[in-house]
LUMBA-635967 format. One record per residue (C-alpha): residue number from 0; x, y, z. Coordinates in steps of 0.2 Angstrom, whole numbers. Example, Ala and Ser with C-alpha at 12.3 -4.5 7.8 and 13.67 -1.06 7.14 Angstrom:
! residues 2
[pt 0; [62; -22; 39]]
[pt 1; [68; -5; 36]]
***
This chain:
! residues 382
[pt 0; [-385; -161; 207]]
[pt 1; [-368; -159; 211]]
[pt 2; [-364; -179; 207]]
[pt 3; [-372; -177; 188]]
[pt 4; [-358; -162; 184]]
[pt 5; [-340; -173; 183]]
[pt 6; [-352; -184; 171]]
[pt 7; [-356; -170; 161]]
[pt 8; [-338; -162; 157]]
[pt 9; [-333; -178; 153]]
[pt 10; [-345; -182; 139]]
[pt 11; [-345; -164; 132]]
[pt 12; [-326; -164; 133]]
[pt 13; [-320; -155; 147]]
[pt 14; [-310; -166; 155]]
[pt 15; [-304; -167; 173]]
[pt 16; [-305; -149; 183]]
[pt 17; [-292; -144; 191]]
[pt 18; [-294; -126; 194]]
[pt 19; [-293; -118; 213]]
[pt 20; [-309; -107; 219]]
[pt 21; [-305; -93; 233]]
[pt 22; [-308; -95; 248]]
[pt 23; [-309; -84; 264]]
[pt 24; [-301; -86; 283]]
[pt 25; [-315; -94; 288]]
[pt 26; [-312; -110; 272]]
[pt 27; [-328; -104; 264]]
[pt 28; [-332; -102; 244]]
[pt 29; [-332; -81; 240]]
[pt 30; [-342; -73; 225]]
[pt 31; [-347; -59; 221]]
[pt 32; [-367; -57; 223]]
[pt 33; [-373; -42; 212]]
[pt 34; [-363; -36; 196]]
[pt 35; [-345; -37; 196]]
[pt 36; [-343; -15; 189]]
[pt 37; [-322; -11; 186]]
[pt 38; [-315; 7; 183]]
[pt 39; [-303; 8; 168]]
[pt 40; [-294; 21; 174]]
[pt 41; [-292; 36; 160]]
[pt 42; [-277; 40; 162]]
[pt 43; [-269; 19; 157]]
[pt 44; [-272; 18; 139]]
[pt 45; [-257; 35; 145]]
[pt 46; [-247; 23; 155]]
[pt 47; [-246; 8; 147]]
[pt 48; [-243; 19; 130]]
[pt 49; [-254; 8; 122]]
[pt 50; [-271; 18; 115]]
[pt 51; [-278; 0; 110]]
[pt 52; [-279; -5; 130]]
[pt 53; [-294; 0; 132]]
[pt 54; [-301; -12; 116]]
[pt 55; [-290; -24; 124]]
[pt 56; [-297; -24; 141]]
[pt 57; [-317; -24; 135]]
[pt 58; [-314; -42; 125]]
[pt 59; [-305; -49; 142]]
[pt 60; [-320; -44; 152]]
[pt 61; [-333; -48; 139]]
[pt 62; [-323; -67; 138]]
[pt 63; [-328; -67; 157]]
[pt 64; [-345; -58; 156]]
[pt 65; [-348; -74; 144]]
[pt 66; [-347; -87; 157]]
[pt 67; [-354; -83; 170]]
[pt 68; [-373; -81; 169]]
[pt 69; [-380; -77; 187]]
[pt 70; [-369; -62; 187]]
[pt 71; [-364; -49; 174]]
[pt 72; [-345; -44; 171]]
[pt 73; [-344; -27; 165]]
[pt 74; [-332; -10; 163]]
[pt 75; [-331; 9; 161]]
[pt 76; [-319; 20; 159]]
[pt 77; [-316; 36; 172]]
[pt 78; [-304; 42; 185]]
[pt 79; [-300; 29; 199]]
[pt 80; [-301; 30; 216]]
[pt 81; [-287; 23; 226]]
[pt 82; [-282; 3; 230]]
[pt 83; [-294; -3; 244]]
[pt 84; [-312; -3; 251]]
[pt 85; [-320; 9; 261]]
[pt 86; [-332; 2; 273]]
[pt 87; [-343; 18; 272]]
[pt 88; [-342; 22; 255]]
[pt 89; [-358; 16; 243]]
[pt 90; [-349; 21; 227]]
[pt 91; [-332; 11; 230]]
[pt 92; [-324; 9; 213]]
[pt 93; [-317; -10; 208]]
[pt 94; [-303; 0; 200]]
[pt 95; [-290; -7; 185]]
[pt 96; [-275; 5; 185]]
[pt 97; [-257; 4; 181]]
[pt 98; [-244; 8; 197]]
[pt 99; [-227; 16; 192]]
[pt 100; [-222; 15; 211]]
[pt 101; [-224; -4; 215]]
[pt 102; [-226; -11; 231]]
[pt 103; [-226; -29; 230]]
[pt 104; [-215; -42; 221]]
[pt 105; [-208; -36; 207]]
[pt 106; [-209; -52; 197]]
[pt 107; [-226; -49; 197]]
[pt 108; [-235; -41; 183]]
[pt 109; [-249; -38; 189]]
[pt 110; [-256; -39; 207]]
[pt 111; [-273; -41; 213]]
[pt 112; [-281; -31; 228]]
[pt 113; [-298; -42; 235]]
[pt 114; [-310; -39; 247]]
[pt 115; [-323; -48; 257]]
[pt 116; [-335; -54; 270]]
[pt 117; [-333; -67; 278]]
[pt 118; [-351; -68; 286]]
[pt 119; [-361; -67; 268]]
[pt 120; [-346; -74; 257]]
[pt 121; [-347; -59; 246]]
[pt 122; [-333; -52; 235]]
[pt 123; [-337; -34; 237]]
[pt 124; [-322; -27; 228]]
[pt 125; [-307; -32; 218]]
[pt 126; [-294; -20; 212]]
[pt 127; [-282; -25; 198]]
[pt 128; [-265; -17; 194]]
[pt 129; [-251; -18; 182]]
[pt 130; [-235; -16; 189]]
[pt 131; [-226; -2; 175]]
[pt 132; [-208; -1; 189]]
[pt 133; [-204; -17; 183]]
[pt 134; [-212; -22; 165]]
[pt 135; [-218; -16; 147]]
[pt 136; [-236; -19; 141]]
[pt 137; [-244; -17; 124]]
[pt 138; [-256; -26; 112]]
[pt 139; [-244; -38; 107]]
[pt 140; [-247; -40; 86]]
[pt 141; [-233; -48; 71]]
[pt 142; [-218; -38; 74]]
[pt 143; [-220; -31; 92]]
[pt 144; [-205; -29; 101]]
[pt 145; [-200; -43; 113]]
[pt 146; [-196; -40; 130]]
[pt 147; [-218; -33; 133]]
[pt 148; [-229; -42; 141]]
[pt 149; [-249; -43; 133]]
[pt 150; [-262; -31; 141]]
[pt 151; [-276; -42; 139]]
[pt 152; [-267; -58; 142]]
[pt 153; [-262; -49; 160]]
[pt 154; [-278; -45; 164]]
[pt 155; [-286; -62; 159]]
[pt 156; [-276; -69; 174]]
[pt 157; [-281; -54; 186]]
[pt 158; [-299; -53; 181]]
[pt 159; [-298; -72; 185]]
[pt 160; [-291; -70; 202]]
[pt 161; [-305; -54; 206]]
[pt 162; [-321; -66; 203]]
[pt 163; [-316; -78; 215]]
[pt 164; [-304; -90; 205]]
[pt 165; [-285; -97; 209]]
[pt 166; [-270; -103; 205]]
[pt 167; [-269; -119; 194]]
[pt 168; [-251; -126; 195]]
[pt 169; [-253; -140; 187]]
[pt 170; [-258; -133; 170]]
[pt 171; [-246; -120; 162]]
[pt 172; [-260; -119; 148]]
[pt 173; [-275; -113; 159]]
[pt 174; [-277; -93; 161]]
[pt 175; [-272; -97; 179]]
[pt 176; [-258; -104; 179]]
[pt 177; [-246; -89; 187]]
[pt 178; [-234; -89; 176]]
[pt 179; [-232; -80; 159]]
[pt 180; [-218; -77; 147]]
[pt 181; [-215; -61; 140]]
[pt 182; [-224; -58; 121]]
[pt 183; [-235; -74; 127]]
[pt 184; [-252; -73; 119]]
[pt 185; [-259; -87; 121]]
[pt 186; [-270; -83; 139]]
[pt 187; [-282; -72; 128]]
[pt 188; [-293; -84; 127]]
[pt 189; [-301; -94; 144]]
[pt 190; [-298; -112; 145]]
[pt 191; [-310; -124; 147]]
[pt 192; [-306; -128; 163]]
[pt 193; [-303; -110; 167]]
[pt 194; [-324; -108; 162]]
[pt 195; [-327; -125; 173]]
[pt 196; [-321; -115; 187]]
[pt 197; [-333; -99; 182]]
[pt 198; [-348; -110; 179]]
[pt 199; [-345; -118; 197]]
[pt 200; [-345; -97; 205]]
[pt 201; [-360; -90; 193]]
[pt 202; [-368; -106; 183]]
[pt 203; [-384; -103; 187]]
[pt 204; [-395; -87; 195]]
[pt 205; [-404; -99; 208]]
[pt 206; [-388; -106; 215]]
[pt 207; [-384; -90; 223]]
[pt 208; [-386; -95; 240]]
[pt 209; [-375; -85; 250]]
[pt 210; [-363; -98; 258]]
[pt 211; [-364; -113; 247]]
[pt 212; [-355; -114; 233]]
[pt 213; [-363; -113; 218]]
[pt 214; [-366; -130; 205]]
[pt 215; [-361; -123; 188]]
[pt 216; [-376; -124; 174]]
[pt 217; [-384; -140; 179]]
[pt 218; [-401; -149; 174]]
[pt 219; [-416; -148; 184]]
[pt 220; [-418; -158; 199]]
[pt 221; [-427; -176; 195]]
[pt 222; [-416; -179; 179]]
[pt 223; [-406; -191; 175]]
[pt 224; [-397; -200; 160]]
[pt 225; [-400; -195; 144]]
[pt 226; [-415; -181; 149]]
[pt 227; [-399; -173; 160]]
[pt 228; [-389; -169; 148]]
[pt 229; [-400; -164; 137]]
[pt 230; [-405; -151; 150]]
[pt 231; [-388; -147; 153]]
[pt 232; [-382; -145; 135]]
[pt 233; [-397; -133; 133]]
[pt 234; [-392; -121; 151]]
[pt 235; [-374; -123; 144]]
[pt 236; [-380; -117; 127]]
[pt 237; [-392; -101; 137]]
[pt 238; [-373; -100; 146]]
[pt 239; [-363; -96; 130]]
[pt 240; [-372; -81; 126]]
[pt 241; [-363; -66; 127]]
[pt 242; [-369; -45; 135]]
[pt 243; [-360; -31; 130]]
[pt 244; [-350; -19; 139]]
[pt 245; [-351; -2; 140]]
[pt 246; [-339; 7; 140]]
[pt 247; [-344; 24; 147]]
[pt 248; [-334; 40; 152]]
[pt 249; [-335; 50; 170]]
[pt 250; [-325; 61; 178]]
[pt 251; [-316; 60; 198]]
[pt 252; [-302; 60; 208]]
[pt 253; [-284; 50; 203]]
[pt 254; [-275; 45; 219]]
[pt 255; [-259; 34; 223]]
[pt 256; [-260; 17; 231]]
[pt 257; [-250; 12; 247]]
[pt 258; [-232; 6; 248]]
[pt 259; [-221; -3; 263]]
[pt 260; [-232; -18; 261]]
[pt 261; [-226; -39; 261]]
[pt 262; [-221; -44; 243]]
[pt 263; [-234; -52; 235]]
[pt 264; [-238; -66; 225]]
[pt 265; [-247; -61; 209]]
[pt 266; [-245; -67; 189]]
[pt 267; [-226; -70; 189]]
[pt 268; [-215; -68; 174]]
[pt 269; [-209; -83; 166]]
[pt 270; [-190; -85; 165]]
[pt 271; [-182; -78; 149]]
[pt 272; [-182; -59; 143]]
[pt 273; [-188; -51; 161]]
[pt 274; [-179; -40; 174]]
[pt 275; [-166; -50; 184]]
[pt 276; [-172; -57; 198]]
[pt 277; [-163; -71; 204]]
[pt 278; [-150; -60; 214]]
[pt 279; [-140; -66; 231]]
[pt 280; [-152; -61; 244]]
[pt 281; [-144; -47; 257]]
[pt 282; [-148; -60; 271]]
[pt 283; [-158; -77; 274]]
[pt 284; [-166; -79; 291]]
[pt 285; [-176; -94; 298]]
[pt 286; [-193; -90; 311]]
[pt 287; [-209; -93; 318]]
[pt 288; [-226; -82; 319]]
[pt 289; [-226; -75; 337]]
[pt 290; [-240; -62; 337]]
[pt 291; [-253; -57; 322]]
[pt 292; [-261; -42; 325]]
[pt 293; [-273; -34; 308]]
[pt 294; [-284; -16; 306]]
[pt 295; [-288; -2; 296]]
[pt 296; [-270; 8; 289]]
[pt 297; [-271; 25; 296]]
[pt 298; [-275; 40; 285]]
[pt 299; [-282; 27; 271]]
[pt 300; [-296; 17; 278]]
[pt 301; [-297; 10; 262]]
[pt 302; [-282; -7; 266]]
[pt 303; [-282; -16; 280]]
[pt 304; [-263; -20; 285]]
[pt 305; [-259; -36; 298]]
[pt 306; [-241; -31; 309]]
[pt 307; [-234; -51; 309]]
[pt 308; [-220; -52; 322]]
[pt 309; [-207; -66; 318]]
[pt 310; [-195; -75; 330]]
[pt 311; [-180; -78; 324]]
[pt 312; [-172; -93; 328]]
[pt 313; [-160; -95; 313]]
[pt 314; [-149; -81; 304]]
[pt 315; [-143; -91; 287]]
[pt 316; [-132; -79; 281]]
[pt 317; [-127; -63; 292]]
[pt 318; [-133; -56; 312]]
[pt 319; [-147; -53; 311]]
[pt 320; [-160; -47; 326]]
[pt 321; [-170; -58; 337]]
[pt 322; [-187; -52; 329]]
[pt 323; [-193; -46; 314]]
[pt 324; [-209; -36; 312]]
[pt 325; [-217; -33; 295]]
[pt 326; [-233; -24; 289]]
[pt 327; [-243; -34; 276]]
[pt 328; [-257; -31; 266]]
[pt 329; [-271; -40; 271]]
[pt 330; [-280; -46; 285]]
[pt 331; [-296; -47; 292]]
[pt 332; [-306; -35; 304]]
[pt 333; [-326; -38; 309]]
[pt 334; [-334; -48; 296]]
[pt 335; [-322; -38; 281]]
[pt 336; [-309; -47; 274]]
[pt 337; [-294; -41; 262]]
[pt 338; [-279; -49; 253]]
[pt 339; [-268; -47; 240]]
[pt 340; [-270; -64; 226]]
[pt 341; [-258; -75; 230]]
[pt 342; [-250; -66; 245]]
[pt 343; [-244; -81; 258]]
[pt 344; [-258; -85; 270]]
[pt 345; [-249; -86; 289]]
[pt 346; [-253; -91; 302]]
[pt 347; [-248; -88; 322]]
[pt 348; [-235; -106; 324]]
[pt 349; [-233; -105; 307]]
[pt 350; [-213; -110; 301]]
[pt 351; [-206; -98; 288]]
[pt 352; [-190; -93; 279]]
[pt 353; [-188; -75; 278]]
[pt 354; [-175; -64; 263]]
[pt 355; [-171; -47; 261]]
[pt 356; [-165; -41; 246]]
[pt 357; [-161; -22; 242]]
[pt 358; [-169; -17; 255]]
[pt 359; [-185; -27; 251]]
[pt 360; [-189; -41; 265]]
[pt 361; [-201; -56; 259]]
[pt 362; [-207; -69; 270]]
[pt 363; [-212; -87; 266]]
[pt 364; [-220; -102; 272]]
[pt 365; [-211; -116; 275]]
[pt 366; [-222; -131; 280]]
[pt 367; [-211; -145; 289]]
[pt 368; [-195; -135; 292]]
[pt 369; [-186; -139; 305]]
[pt 370; [-187; -125; 322]]
[pt 371; [-175; -131; 332]]
[pt 372; [-161; -122; 338]]
[pt 373; [-143; -125; 329]]
[pt 374; [-127; -124; 339]]
[pt 375; [-124; -110; 347]]
[pt 376; [-110; -106; 334]]
[pt 377; [-121; -105; 319]]
[pt 378; [-135; -97; 326]]
[pt 379; [-130; -78; 322]]
[pt 380; [-143; -68; 334]]
[pt 381; [-138; -48; 339]]
***
């Protein structure tokens, strides 16, 4: 049946598929097995200074719910749990919150922390956070300030990550393109490529087999030709039905998020109207990942952190230490794996570039970077 799907997409005008699906560290596609239910922090409208925020979030939830027939996507309003996932807790929440003390790269409008089970290839939890330290958000309409970001436009991208889509780098018009200029609203609507990716993951309930990719809205086995296309069109009609999103208020405890973690790459702002993020780095170094150790964060059993030891080979701008150890949010402990979208995936032996800006250190994989020792005069390692 998978051989029929590309032909069907062309026939109905979907065009070429470029979407990328989330995979765990073992290379397996991951997805929700049950309802993807999000809890919107009751403080969010006040934090965003936008009373229409809940309506915008509901619209985004409905858009995804209509495109995932095998799994319901819903939202409710309540006091939110912290970011992360508690293995021993039966009432974990996938939260939508706002953070004023932002622990990730400041260029990010938002970020999503995703927890998966690598044995069952199941998404267990997905937490979405808006970056209030650097950015302003509103429901944009005619006359809105030029320096604000649209709530729904931003959330659509992060919900895509939460449901199992990754960045699609070739088309700036799709929701999963990893940049958005201030004032943009066109990504309030899923593009055909985004919908195709969601149908690959959640197209038919009977296709949800642990460890195997789902086939999006396909015809029954044995169908071919016009019959296959007719069957597929019928299934697509069923796929387009919308389900109602329930917003019920509950009470609970609101707590904060972790700080001092490696900057992540999420939905970044496109040039124009954003804070200055291009200031010259204080230091740049080339190095190699020497060791990695993942564990649950002390005092906060909801988050996995990885200590990454990097051997510095070259200090580019100023003297630096011979090795650097960074604490990265994310990693794997047992069957549980956690990541921040789209934080670089590091491996032992990988060449990297380290950059220091205003006391924050970022690390970027650098495939192909030569780590041969330069002449001693150029190696400024103390």
